[in-house]
C-alpha positions in Angstrom: -43.2 -49.7 -35.0 -40.9 -52.8 -34.6 -43.8 -55.1 -33.8 -45.1 -54.8 -37.4 -42.0 -56.5 -38.7 -43.4 -59.7 -37.2 -41.6 -62.7 -35.9 -39.7 -65.6 -37.6 -40.9 -69.1 -37.1 -39.4 -71.0 -34.2 -40.0 -74.1 -32.0 -42.5 -76.7 -33.3 -43.4 -74.5 -36.3 -39.8 -74.3 -37.4 -39.4 -78.1 -36.9 -42.4 -78.7 -39.2 -41.0 -76.3 -41.8 -37.6 -78.0 -41.8 -39.3 -81.3 -42.8 -40.7 -79.7 -46.0 -39.3 -80.7 -49.4 -39.6 -77.1 -50.5 -37.5 -75.8 -47.6 -33.7 -76.0 -48.1 -30.7 -74.3 -46.7 -32.7 -72.2 -44.3 -35.4 -70.9 -46.6 -38.4 -71.9 -48.7 -37.7 -72.4 -52.4 -39.7 -72.0 -55.6 -40.1 -75.1 -57.7 -38.2 -73.7 -60.6 -35.1 -71.6 -60.4 -36.3 -68.1 -59.5 -34.5 -64.8 -58.9 -36.0 -61.5 -57.7 -33.3 -59.8 -59.9 -32.3 -62.2 -62.6 -30.5 -59.5 -64.7 -28.3 -58.5 -61.7 -29.4 -54.8 -62.0 -27.6 -52.7 -59.4 -29.5 -51.2 -56.5 -28.2 -47.8 -57.6 -29.8 -48.2 -61.0 -33.1 -49.5 -59.5 -33.3 -46.5 -57.2 -32.5 -44.2 -60.0 -35.2 -45.7 -62.2 -37.7 -45.4 -59.3 -36.8 -41.7 -58.9 -37.3 -41.1 -62.6 -40.6 -42.8 -63.0 -43.2 -40.9 -65.2 -46.0 -39.0 -63.5 -48.4 -41.5 -64.9 -47.4 -44.1 -62.3 -49.9 -42.3 -60.1 -53.5 -41.5 -61.2 -54.2 -37.8 -61.9 -57.5 -37.8 -60.0 -59.5 -39.8 -57.5 -60.0 -43.5 -58.2 -63.8 -44.2 -58.7 -65.2 -46.4 -56.0 -68.6 -47.8 -54.8 -69.5 -48.1 -51.1 -71.3 -51.5 -50.8 -72.9 -52.5 -47.5 -71.0 -55.8 -47.0 -73.5 -56.9 -44.3 -76.4 -56.5 -46.7 -75.2 -58.7 -49.6 -77.9 -61.2 -50.6 -76.4 -64.6 -51.0 -76.9 -66.8 -54.0 -74.0 -67.1 -56.4 -70.6 -66.3 -55.0 -70.2 -62.6 -54.4 -67.0 -60.6 -54.8 -66.0 -57.2 -53.6 -62.6 -55.7 -54.3 -60.9 -53.2 -52.0 -58.0 -52.4 -54.4 -54.6 -54.1 -54.9 -55.0 -57.7 -53.6 -57.6 -57.2 -50.9 -61.0 -58.6 -51.5 -64.1 -60.1 -49.9 -66.0 -63.2 -50.9 -69.4 -64.3 -49.7 -70.7 -67.8 -50.6 -73.8 -69.3 -49.1 -73.6 -67.0 -46.1 -69.9 -67.9 -45.5 -67.7 -64.8 -45.5 -64.0 -64.8 -46.6 -61.5 -62.0 -46.5 -58.3 -62.2 -48.5 -55.1 -60.2 -47.8 -56.7 -57.1 -46.3 -54.6 -53.9 -46.3 -56.7 -51.0 -45.0 -54.0 -48.9 -43.3 -53.4 -46.8 -46.4 -49.9 -48.0 -46.9 -48.2 -50.9 -48.6 -45.1 -50.7 -46.5 -44.1 -50.2 -42.8 -43.2 -46.5 -43.5 -45.3 -43.5 -44.4 -43.1 -42.3 -47.2 -43.5 -45.3 -49.5 -46.5 -47.1 -50.9 -49.3 -44.6 -50.0 -52.7 -45.6 -51.3 -54.2 -43.5 -54.1 -57.0 -41.1 -53.3 -60.3 -43.1 -53.5 -58.5 -46.4 -53.2 -58.6 -46.8 -49.4 -62.3 -46.2 -48.7 -62.9 -49.4 -46.8 -61.7 -50.3 -43.4 -62.1 -52.8 -40.6 -65.3 -51.1 -39.4 -66.9 -51.9 -42.8 -66.2 -55.6 -42.5 -68.9 -58.0 -41.3 -67.9 -61.0 -39.2 -65.3 -63.0 -41.1 -65.6 -66.7 -41.1 -62.2 -67.2 -42.8 -59.3 -64.8 -43.2 -56.9 -66.1 -46.0 -53.3 -64.7 -46.1 -51.3 -65.7 -49.1 -47.9 -64.5 -47.9 -46.2 -62.0 -45.5 -45.2 -59.0 -47.7 -46.5 -55.7 -46.4 -48.9 -55.2 -49.3 -50.6 -58.4 -48.4 -50.1 -58.7 -44.6 -50.8 -55.4 -43.0 -50.1 -55.2 -39.3 -52.5 -52.4 -38.4 -55.3 -54.1 -40.3 -54.7 -57.5 -38.9 -54.6 -56.3 -35.3 -57.8 -54.3 -35.7 -59.6 -57.3 -37.3 -58.9 -59.6 -34.3 -62.5 -59.5 -32.8 -64.1 -60.1 -36.2 -62.2 -63.1 -37.5 -63.2 -66.7 -36.6 -60.5 -68.6 -38.4 -57.3 -68.0 -40.4 -55.8 -70.1 -43.2 -52.4 -69.0 -44.3 -49.2 -70.1 -45.9 -46.9 -72.1 -43.7 -44.8 -70.0 -41.3 -47.1 -66.9 -41.5 -48.7 -68.0 -38.2 -45.6 -66.9 -36.4 -46.4 -63.3 -37.2 -50.1 -63.8 -36.2 -49.4 -65.3 -32.8 -46.9 -62.6 -32.1 -49.7 -60.1 -32.8 -52.1 -61.8 -30.4 -54.0 -64.4 -32.4 -54.7 -67.7 -30.7 -52.8 -70.7 -32.1 -56.0 -72.7 -32.2 -57.6 -70.5 -34.8 -54.7 -70.6 -37.3 -54.2 -73.3 -39.9 -51.0 -73.1 -41.9 -50.7 -75.0 -45.1 -47.8 -76.1 -47.2 -48.3 -76.5 -51.0 -50.8 -79.2 -51.9 -52.0 -79.5 -48.3 -55.8 -79.2 -47.8 -58.2 -78.3 -45.0 -61.8 -79.5 -45.1 -63.9 -76.8 -43.4 -67.2 -78.7 -43.7 -69.1 -80.9 -46.1 -68.6 -79.5 -49.6 -66.0 -76.9 -48.5 -62.3 -77.5 -48.9 -59.3 -75.1 -49.2 -55.9 -76.2 -50.7 -52.7 -74.3 -50.7 -51.0 -74.5 -54.2 -47.7 -73.3 -55.5 -46.9 -69.8 -56.5 -43.6 -68.4 -57.9 -42.7 -65.6 -55.6 -40.8 -65.0 -52.3 -41.5 -63.8 -48.8 -39.9 -61.7 -46.0 -40.7 -58.6 -43.9 -37.2 -57.4 -42.9 -33.9 -58.6 -44.2 -34.2 -62.4 -44.5 -36.2 -63.9 -47.3 -37.9 -67.3 -47.4 -38.6 -67.7 -43.6 -42.3 -68.2 -44.5 -44.1 -69.7 -47.5 -46.0 -67.9 -50.3 -49.0 -69.6 -51.9 -52.0 -69.5 -54.1 -55.2 -71.2 -52.9 -57.9 -73.3 -54.4 -61.4 -73.1 -52.9 -63.8 -76.0 -53.6 -66.9 -74.5 -52.0 -70.5 -75.4 -52.2 -70.2 -76.7 -55.8 -68.0 -73.9 -57.1 -64.2 -73.9 -57.8 -62.3 -70.6 -57.2 -58.6 -69.9 -57.6 -57.0 -67.2 -55.5 -53.7 -66.4 -57.1 -51.7 -64.4 -54.6 -48.5 -63.1 -56.0 -46.7 -65.1 -58.7 -44.6 -65.0 -61.8 -45.5 -67.3 -64.7 -44.9 -70.9 -63.9 -45.6 -74.4 -65.4 -47.3 -75.1 -62.0 -50.4 -73.3 -63.2 -51.1 -76.1 -65.7 -50.6 -78.7 -63.0 -53.1 -76.8 -60.8 -55.5 -76.6 -63.7 -55.2 -80.2 -64.5 -55.6 -81.2 -60.9 -58.5 -78.9 -59.9 -59.9 -77.2 -63.0 -61.9 -76.0 -64.6 -62.3 -73.0 -62.3 -65.5 -71.0 -62.2 -63.4 -68.0 -61.3 -59.7 -67.1 -61.0 -58.6 -64.0 -59.2 -55.1 -63.2 -60.6 -52.5 -60.6 -60.0 -52.1 -58.1 -62.9 -49.8 -55.3 -61.8 -46.5 -54.3 -60.1 -44.5 -56.2 -62.8 -41.2 -55.0 -64.1 -38.4 -55.9 -66.5 -36.0 -56.1 -63.5 -38.1 -58.7 -61.7 -39.8 -60.7 -64.5 -39.9 -64.0 -62.6 -41.9 -63.0 -59.5 -44.8 -61.0 -61.0 -47.0 -61.9 -64.0 -47.0 -59.5 -66.9 -50.6 -58.9 -68.0 -50.2 -61.1 -71.1 -48.9 -63.9 -68.9 -52.0 -63.6 -66.8 -54.1 -64.5 -69.8 -51.8 -67.5 -70.4 -52.1 -68.4 -66.7 -55.9 -68.3 -66.9 -55.8 -70.7 -69.9 -53.5 -73.1 -68.0 -55.9 -73.0 -65.0 -58.9 -73.6 -67.3 -60.5 -70.6 -65.8 -64.0 -69.7 -67.1 -63.8 -66.2 -65.9 -61.0 -63.9 -64.5 -60.8 -60.9 -62.2 -57.5 -59.0 -62.4 -56.2 -57.6 -59.0 -52.9 -56.3 -57.6 -53.3 -52.9 -59.2 -55.2 -49.5 -58.7 -54.2 -48.8 -55.1 -50.4 -48.5 -54.7 -47.5 -47.7 -56.9 -44.9 -50.4 -56.4 -43.4 -50.5 -59.9 -42.5 -48.2 -62.8 -45.4 -48.7 -65.1 -48.4 -46.3 -65.5 -51.0 -47.0 -62.8 -53.6 -48.2 -65.3 -51.2 -50.0 -67.8 -51.9 -53.4 -66.2 -55.6 -53.4 -66.9 -55.2 -51.9 -70.4 -52.6 -54.6 -71.4 -54.7 -57.3 -69.8 -57.9 -56.2 -71.5 -56.2 -56.2 -74.9 -54.7 -59.6 -74.4 -57.9 -61.1 -72.9 -60.0 -59.7 -75.7 -57.7 -61.1 -78.4 -57.8 -64.6 -76.7 -61.6 -64.5 -76.0 -61.0 -64.8 -72.3 -64.1 -63.8 -70.2 -63.3 -61.3 -67.4 -64.8 -58.7 -65.2 -63.0 -55.7 -63.6 -65.3 -54.1 -61.1 -64.6 -50.7 -59.5 -63.2 -50.8 -56.0 -66.2 -51.7 -53.8 -68.5 -52.7 -56.6 -70.4 -55.9 -56.0 -70.0 -58.7 -58.6 -71.9 -62.0 -58.3 -70.5 -64.9 -60.3 -72.0 -65.3 -63.8 -74.3 -62.2 -63.4 -74.9 -59.9 -66.3 -72.2 -57.3 -65.5 -72.1 -53.8 -67.0 -68.3 -53.5 -67.5 -67.4 -49.8 -67.5 -63.9 -48.7 -68.6 -63.6 -46.7 -65.3 -59.8 -46.7 -65.5 -59.5 -44.6 -68.7 -57.7 -41.6 -67.4 -54.0 -40.8 -66.7 
């Protein structure tokens, strides 16, 4: 049990972290002033609100899903398969990428909080092919899942993660040589015509009591002629425009859409802000994630996609929202079903 809390950076890793401009007074900082609780709502009130959540925070029936053979995906245009919340698989020119996999069935280290919805945890490590690159945006439990990461060990060839997250991975048995940790705006060239860059996000980190030991990031993939933006967790930030001006336009942006709340407005996008983010990024198409698997906030389980769809339609923003497990290949004709239309 204790091992899944991970390990704080130390030694050479900590020395590198201390040299970073975005690390001050013992923790990483957001670029703009950011609070996880800017309205100073008491813990008592938050807990009371969580207890009094409406029934609609959880779906009333099984989440629809599709079981796709990930080993059998024909390459061509970039392929995307979502596993619910912020876990997804990309395949581009035979190169396989797995992002923030959480297959244990829980978004926390305890079994009484963050249980996956029925139908939303139908994929596991055994369903994964060999993974050329595992990308980890930050170390929160709903993105960095100890049981999943340890089971994946024999399938992963390389890991790219936010600076400091490697301390957890080495503690869990991964070799230092296979881990590349990036600070914001640092890049790694994988091969000709394939580069990954860590870019800012407006969020926080931490697995136990101390926040900010490790960094939180979004990532830009410039891969085989395509540009993809992997959002990670973030509140709205002017940095999106800088990222769009530097790297855009993006062929696809995968952006968080759920688990927002009035008590923590600066660290998670509201759905309407996601549309604004997409425009700042100059995204040609968007996929909304960070919903449909866990209840981590007080809104109805399908409110994120409903609000996003309304705002995106009003702004003329192209998007797709596949079912969990449903294959989408970039720019294909996609039959968008309103599969979330139930309480």
